[in-house]
N, C-alpha and C positions, 0 to 999 in steps of 0.2 A: 535512785528511787527511794524515797524516805518512808513511804507507807503504801498500803494497798490503794489501788485506783479508787478515787473518791466518788465514782459514779454511784447512782442510786442503787440501793440494795434493800430487799424486803424479806421478811421472815414471818412464817405463821407456824403455829404448833397446836396440836391437840393431843389429848391423852386418853388412854383406856386403862382401866384397872380391873384386876380380877382378884378374888378372895377365895382362898382354899381353906378347908377345914383340917385341923390337926397339923402334925409336923412330919408328914410322910416324905420320903425321898423326892427330889425335884421331879423325877420322871413321872410321878403321880400327882404332882402338886396342882395341876390345872386341868383336871379331868372333867368328865361330864358332871353337870350340876353346879359348877362354880359360877358365881354371879359376875356379870360383866356390866359395867356402866361407863358412860362416855362423858367427858367434860371437855369443852372447847375453851381455848385461851381467849382472853379479852381482845386479842387482835382480830378475831373473827367478828365480834360485835362491833368493834370500831370500824371495820370494813363496811358493814351494813350502814352504819351512820354516814360514812363518807359517800356511799352510793346514793343514799336518800338525798343528801344535801346537793350532790352534783346533779341529780335528776331534776330537782327544783330549779336549779340555775339554768339548765338546758331548756326546760319548759318555758320559763319566763322569757328567756331570750328569743325563743321561737315565736311567742305571742307578740313580742315587740316587732318582730319581722313582719308578722301578719298585719299588724296595725299600720306599719309603714306603707303597705300596699293597699290600704283601705279595705281590708277584708274583715273588719270588725263584725260585720253582719254574720260572717261565717262562724266566728268563735267569740261571742260577746262576753263570755265569762269563763275563765279558767282559773281555778284557785287550787294550787298545789302547795301543800305544806308538809314538812317532815317533822316528826317528833321523835326525840330520844325515847327508845323503848317501843317504837312502832311507826307505821306509815299510814297517813290518811290522805286520800286523793279525791275530794269532792269535785266533780267536773260537770258543768252544764254546757252543752253545745247544741245549737240549733240544728235542725234536720236539713241543713243545706249541704249538698254533696255528702250524703251520709257515708258512702263508701270511702270517700277521701278522708272524712273525719276519722274513721276507724284506722285507716293506714297511718294517718298523722300521729294519732295517739300511740299506736304500736311502735312506730319509729322513735317517738320520744322516749317511751319506756325502755326499749332495747338500747337505744343510743345513750340514754342517761346511765344505765347500768354499765355499759361497756366503757364509757368515758371515765366512770368512777373507779372501776376495778383495775383498769390498765393491765399491767403485767404482774400484779402482785399474786404470788401463789398463796393458796389458802387450804389448810388441812382441816378436814372435818370427819366426824363419824368413825373414829378409830375403834376397832374391835380386835381383841386379842384372846386366843384360847389355845390351850395345849392339846395336841392330837392325842387321843386316848391311847395309852399303851406305848407312847414314844416320848422322846425328849425334844420333839419339834414343837415350836410355837408358831401358829399362824397369826399374822397381823394384817388386818385389812384397814384401808382408809380411803377417803375420797379426796382427790386433789383437784382444785378448780382455780380459775383466775390466772393461770400461767400461759403466756403467749408462746413460750418455747420451753425446752427442757430445763429442769431445775435440779438442784441437789437436795436429796432427802436423807435425813439422819435419824437414827433411832437411839433413844436413851432408855435405860431400864432401871427401875427402883425396886428395892426389896423391903422398903420401910414405908410404903404407902405414899411416896412422893416427897418425903423429907429430904432425901438426897438421891442422886442418880449415879451411884458408884458401881453398879453391876456391869461387868465387862460383857458387852454384847457385840462380838466381832464376827461370829460365824453367821453372817447374814447373806441372803440371796433374794433375788426378785427385784421389786420396784424400790430400790434403795441405792444410795450413792449418787453419782453424777448422771445426768442425761435422762431423768425420769420425766415422762410426759404426763400431762394432766388427764384425769379421767376418774370414773367411779370405780370402787372396789379394787384399788391398787393393792397388790398382794406382796407381802414380805414373809419369808420363812427364816426363823431364827433357830439354829441348831444349838439349843441351850445345853445339851449334853456334852457338846464339844467344848464350849466355853467354860461351863461350870458343872463338871461331873458330880453327881450326888449332892447337889446344892439343895438346901431346904430353907424356905421362907414362908411365913403365913400369909403375906399379902404382897402381890407384885403389881407394878404399874408400868405401862409402856407409854413413852412420849414420842410422837412422830413430828419432826420439824422439816419444813420445806423452805428452801432459800433460793431466791432468784437473784441473779447478778452477783457481783463480787461481794464477799463478806467483809465488813470492816474489821480492822485489827482490834483485838481486845484492848481495853484501856491499859496504857503503860507499855504497849508493845508496838513493834513495827513488823511489817511483812518483808522478809528477805525473799525476793522472787526466785523461782527456779531457774536453773541455767548453769553453765560451766564457768570455771575460773582457773587461773594458773596458781597452783598451790606449791609453796616451798620458797627457798631462798634463791633469788635470781642474781643477787649481788656478790655472792661468795663471802658474806659477812659472818656466817655462822658455821656450825660444825656439820659433819657429814650427815647426821640424822635429820637435817633440814632439807636434804636433797635426795634424789633429783627433783627438779621442778617438774610437775606433772599436771595434766589437765584433769580436773575433777568436776563431775556434774552433781549438783545438789538439788534435791526437791525443795519446793517452797516451804518455808517454816516461819513461825513467829518467834521473835526474841525480845526480851525486855530492853527498854530504852536505856535503863541504868542497871548497875549492880544492885542486888537486893540489899536494902538498908536494914539497920538494926531495928527500926520501928516495924518494918514489914515482918522481919523474923519474929519479933516478940508477939505480934498480933496473931500470926498463924500458930506459933507455939502455944499461946494461951488457949486456943481452941483444941490443939492437938493433944495436949496432956490429959484432957478430959474425954478423949475419944480414941483411946487405944495406943497412943504414942507416949507411953509412960516414961521412956528414958531419953526423950528428945533434949539435946543439950541446950543450955541457955544462950551460948554464943557470946561474943565480945563485940564491942563497937565503941568508937570514940565519941559518937553522938547519934541521936536518933536518925539524922539524915546522912550519916556516914555509912559506908558498906559494913555489913556484918562480917566478922572474921573470926578466926580461931574455931572454926567448925570443920569437922572431918567430912570426907566424901560420904560416908554412911549417914552422918547427921543431915547433910544437904539433901540427899535423895529421899530420906524419910520426910523431911520438911516439904519437898515437892509433892509427895504422895498426900500429905496432910492438906496442903492447899488444894489439890485436885478434889479430894473428898469433900472438903468444906464447900467447894463450888459446884459439886454435883458432876464432876468429870471423872472419866475412867482413869484410875491410877496407872502409871507407867511401870513402876518397879514392883515385882512380885517374887515370892519365894514359894515354890511348889504350888503355883496357882493362887496363892493367898496374898492379899495386899501386904507389902512389907511395911511394918510399923515399929518393930523393936529389934534390938540386938545388932551386932556387927556381922551381918551375913551378906554374902554376894548374891544380889538379886538378878533375875532376868530383866531385860530392858525391852519393853514393847513400844517400838517407835510408831506403831499404828494406833495406840491408845490416844484418847483426846486430852489427857491430863498434862500437867506441867512436868518438866524434866530439865536436865542439863543438855546443852548442845553437844553434838558430836564434835570432834576436833576439826573436821572439814567444815561443818556448819559454822563453827566459831571463826575460822580464818576467813571464810567468805564474808561473814558479817563484819569482821574487823576491817577488811579492806574497803568497805563502803562503796563498792562499785568501781574502784580504781584497780588498775592492773599493773603488776610489777613494781610497786612502790614499797619503800621501807616501812612506812607508817600509814595509819588510816587517812592522813591528809597529804602526804608527799614523802620526800626523801630526807628531810632534816627534822630535828626536834629541838624544842626549847621549853622553858618553864611556862611560857605563855600558852602552851598547847597541852601540857600533861603534868601530873604530879609524879616525878621520878627523881633520881639522884644524878645530877649532872656531873660530867667528867670532861675536863679540857682535852684529854688525850684522844677522844673519839672525834674524828673529823666531821661527822654529820651531826654532832651535838653542838648546836650553835647558840645555846642559851647564854645570855650575858651574865647570868648569876650561876654560881657553881655550888655543888654539894646538894643537900636536901632542899626541897622547895621551902623558901623562907616563910611563905604565907601559912604553912600548915604544921610547922614545928615538929618536923621529923615524924610524920604520921599521915593518916588518911585525910583526904579532903571530902567535903560533902559531895554526894553523887551529882553529876551534871554541872560541875563547876567550870568545865571547859567546853569549847565549841564541839558540837557533835560531828560525826563523820557523814559521808554522803548518804547513808541510810537513816540518819537521825539517831545514831547510837552514841552514848557518852562513855568516856573512860575506857575505850578499847585498848588503850596503852597507858600503863601506870595505874596508880591508886592501889588496887589489890590484884594479885593473881586471880584468875578465874578458872574454876574447875570444869572439866569436860567429862563426858561419859567414858571415853576410850581408855582401855589399858595402854600402858606405855610399851613401845618397842623401838630400839635404836634403828631397826632395819625395816620398819613398816612401809616406808615410802617406796622401797624397791619392788614391792609386789602388791600394793594395796589396790582394792577395787577402784575403778574409775567412776563408778556411779554410787552415790550415797555410802561411802566407806564408814564403817562403824568401829574401826579399830580391831586389834587382835582379840581372839576369843578368850584369852586369859592373861594373867600376869600378876606381878607383885605390887605394881604402882599404877596410879591413874594420872592422866595428862593434866597439866595446868598451862594456862596461856596468858599473855598480855603484860607480864612484868608487874611491878608494884612501886610504891612510893620509895622503897629502899633499894631499888635496882638501878643499875646504869642503863644507858640508852640501848646497847646491843640486846639486852634481855626484854626490851619493850617493843621490838620490831614485830610486825604482823606475822612474819614467817617463823619467829622463834617459838620453839616448843620445849617443854621442860617437865619435870615431875618433882614431887617432894614426898619422901617417906612412903608409907602405905596408906590405904584408904581409911584407916582408923586414926591416922595422925592428925593433930590439930596444930595450926600455925597462924600467927597473927598477921602474916603477910598475905594470906589466902582467903578469898571470898568466892562469890559466884554470881551469875545472872541466870535467869530461867528462860527456857524455850518451850514451844509447843508445836506439834505437827500441824500443818495446814494443807488445804487442797492446793494442788499445783496452780 
């Protein structure tokens, strides 16, 4: 499976904002007297347009049916037209079967709206207010147009909607998966749990409803939830690659390619002016080559910057604050919506591309036609007709996506540059690791790297091979990364 199911998906969002006076603690920010206003997204307006256009088509078709059966005397003139910005329905109908006339018009109107709206969820009339004397925020909204349960998400802004970087995870009520349509859907946000003593002059809440499977973000593929066999089943590696064990991983998104130098520069250019003062410039052979020479700390700060730039909740925090500067070990919130490194288990599942028990993402042998690595004649499963470094890339990285992708549509999961993971390293982790969504040891001196590089021999490019380099503050020209994001299962 190379990407999320391509079936139709629809999304609607609406916002509510509240403005508080002064800079009192958050628990008093949104008390009595704060102003609340509602704005709906353009998706709501476009839905009305579609309904009007569909109604016109249905009515005209029904009129043609009546004419076919010589009932023109019954309905000599029906003129329905839709206008952007409003609807006008001038209708003249003779008083023949007046009761029938009314039922026909009602059926046309209801049928037209139903045909137009389909199963598209629509969020309207979002209201948000803090309960007086508490840290609880009540969010109400109306949800229409959904034939079945939908997924509802909440985003919070502290800067009037410029970005949605406020972590809002202590949510209950009509939020998450399985929300039914109806008026006055109610969500409770325990803001005091997520953000104790937080202060902001203007808050905004955005409620989004999604029906059907969500498309993968641009440049990403969905790795489906499920189990796989993790570890070395050939006996090629060292003991820390065994035992082979079954691991279940929740669905997640992962980048199709390693992060390029151009992507790094773009995000860094934004980041240095927005609190990421010490974000390292990084190295790269070219704009479309993978960035390298960046430490684990550099990489996770870059992920946070990308999250903030796109209005997502950052994953890496220090004492509840977004991690932006310094070499500090942050907490990792896998429930946040932002960008992050994959866990080691996520990385291996993604690398295998849906294959089970194979050495590489495509099979059991390797050659220079499949990856940028250092070929060695003494390795039996290295069948490349050319030896040594890849001759096309002059002892260095290759542009991302230069080789055929694996079964999930991911490029360069073997060779090019090592890829960083979130996990701390342990020689013995496999002997007692959790079987569902393992996230590595709780601490350690080094972080895991995977995939091998342009300068490594074939054994280090196997899907099961695991390694480390230095500490999280070390930078190395053989090491880059690709980003991941948490997804619904």
